[in-house]
N, C-alpha and C positions, 0 to 999 in steps of 0.2 A: 504493500499500499504506500509506503514512504517513497519508493522510486516512482510509482505512478503519480503521486502528488507532486514530485519534483518535475516530472514531465508536463503535468498540467500547468504548473506555474510557468514553465518555459514556454508553453504554447501562448499563454497570455502575454508574457514579456516580449516574445519575438514576433508575434503576428501583427501587432499594432492596434489591437482593440477592435471593437465593433465597427462595421462599415459606416454607421451613422456618425460616429465620432470622427472618422477620417473625412467625412463630407462636411464637417463643421457644424453638425447638428448637436445642440446641447439637449439630448433626449431627456424628456420629463413627461409626467402625466398631465400634459397641457395640450390644448388644441393645436397650436402652431407647430411644435416639434413633432407631434404625431402625424400631422399632415405632411411635414417635410420627409418623415420616414416613408410614408406611403409613396411620395413622389420618387424617392431614391429607389425603392423596391421596384416601382414601375420601370424606371430606367435600367435597372439591373436585370430585368426580366427579358430584355432583348439579348441577342447574341452579340455582345459587345463587352469589352474588358471592364473590370471593376474600376480601374483607374479613370477611364473615360467617363463612366457613369457617375463617379464621384465628382469629377470636374464639371460635368453638365449640371448636376444638382446644385453645386455652388453657384454656377452662372444663373440658373433659374431663380435661386434665392436672392442673388444680387439684383436681378431684374425686377423683383417685387413679388415673386411667387411664393412667399414664405407662409401664406395662409390660403385656404381654398378661395376666399373672396379675392385675394390678391392675384392668384393664378387665373381665376375667371376674368379678372379685369384686364389681363394682358391680352393683346390681340394675338391671333394665330401667328402672325409674322414675327411678333416680339418673342414668342416662345421658340419659333424656329431659329431666330437669330441667337438667342441665348444658348440653345443646344449647339449651334454651330461654333460659338466661342469656346464651348467645352469639347469641341472636336467630335461631337455626337452627330455625325453627318449622315450615316448610312440609313438611319431610321428617323431622321429629324422631323419630317413632315407628318408621318403617321403618329409619332409620339406626341407632337404638339397638339394634334387633334385629341388623342386619348387623354392627355393631361387636362385639357379643357373639359372633357366629359366627366373625368373623375372629380374635378373641382365642383362641377354642377351637382353630381350625385351626393357628395359630402354635404353640400349646402342644403340640398332638398331633403335628403333622407336622414341626416344627422344634425341638422342645424349648424353645420360648420364645425362640429366638435366630435372627433373620432373617439373620445372617451365613451360616447354613447354607443358606439359600435362594440367596444369591449364590454360595456354593461349589458348590452342586449345578448351577448354570448352566454351570460349567466354562468361563467366559470367553465364553459365547455370549449375546449380547443377546436373540436370538430365544427361547432357552430361558428366560431370566429373564422376559421379557415374558409368555410363555405361563404360567409359574408364577404370576406376579402376577395374571393374569386369572382364576385359579381362586378368588381371594378374592371373596366376595359384594360386589357394588357396584363392582368395579373392572373396567372394560373396557379396550379398546385405548388410549383417551386417558389413563385413569388410570395404566395400566402405563407409558406413555411419560413421564408426569409424574414418576412415581417414579424412573425411570432418569435423567431430566433433573436431578433434585435429588441423587440418590445418587452421581452422578459426582464430587461434591465429595469423597467419602470412598472411592469405589471407582474408582481410576484406570483400571482396565481398560475402563471404559465411555467414557472420553474419546476424542475430543470427541463428545458426544451432543446432537443437536438433533432435536426432533420437528417435525412438519409446521407446527405453530403458530409455533415459533421461526423456522423458515425463512420463513414468511409475514412475520414481523416484519422479518427480514433484507431481504427483497425491498422492503418499504416504505421501508427506510432506504438502499436502494441498495447493500447489502452482498451479497457472493456467497451463493448459496443452497447451495453445496456444503458438506457437513459438514466435510470436511477443510480447505477454505479458510477457513471460519469459525473452526475450531479454531486455525488458525495466527495469528489476529489477537490472541489473548490468552494469557497464561501458563496452564499446565495447571490450577493451583489456582483460576483464575478462570472456568473453563468453565461451571460450574454457575450462577454469578451472571450470566454473559453470556447463557446460553441462557434463563434465567428472564426477564431483561430483554427479550430479543427476543420471547419469547412474550407478555409484557405489551404490548409495542409493537404487536403485530399487531392489537390492538383498542382502542388508546388514542391518540386523535389528540393529546391534550394532552401525553402522554409523548413522542410523536414530535417535537412542536415543541420540547420542552425538550432532547431529545437533539441535535437539529440545531443549536440555539442554542449548546449547550455544546461541540459539536464544531467550530463555525465558527472 
């Protein structure tokens, strides 16, 4: 157990934290950061690198899309231009449309406050994931990614590990059981741990750094 906890600590230290943090989102149980997380997840759901998605999220926030109302207030072209500044050019036009649709859904269905989405799930991950998949551009992978990040501020989701995070755990010789993985880190670190495991699933260089740090 001690060696596994050392590896878990190395995952957190070497991977750089949750993707929301890398996108400059100060995640909290408040409407604006939860909306920004939904936008980031939408961007990450396309076949594009995480670095480009993070850059695009930052540009959209800088353009005024930090809230559903702000995003809805941007013109389609302003969204396209912000995505272009983040080099999110392959899917910029369709994504600009989707983000406008998502903003309108959050305003109409949740009064602009995604805490209501969490409350409506009633503590059920399945219901939360189903609600998330209603948003244009977000499928099962995106819904899981949202939950993986949101567990930082929604403790009822902890410990949450999606299939990709468990693949990363397997590569590092850690248990693939969600409960056993959750026991390796404090509750407040589960989001960073799960994000690091997900990154390790496809990053040989990160795997090597984690192993070296844990040795």
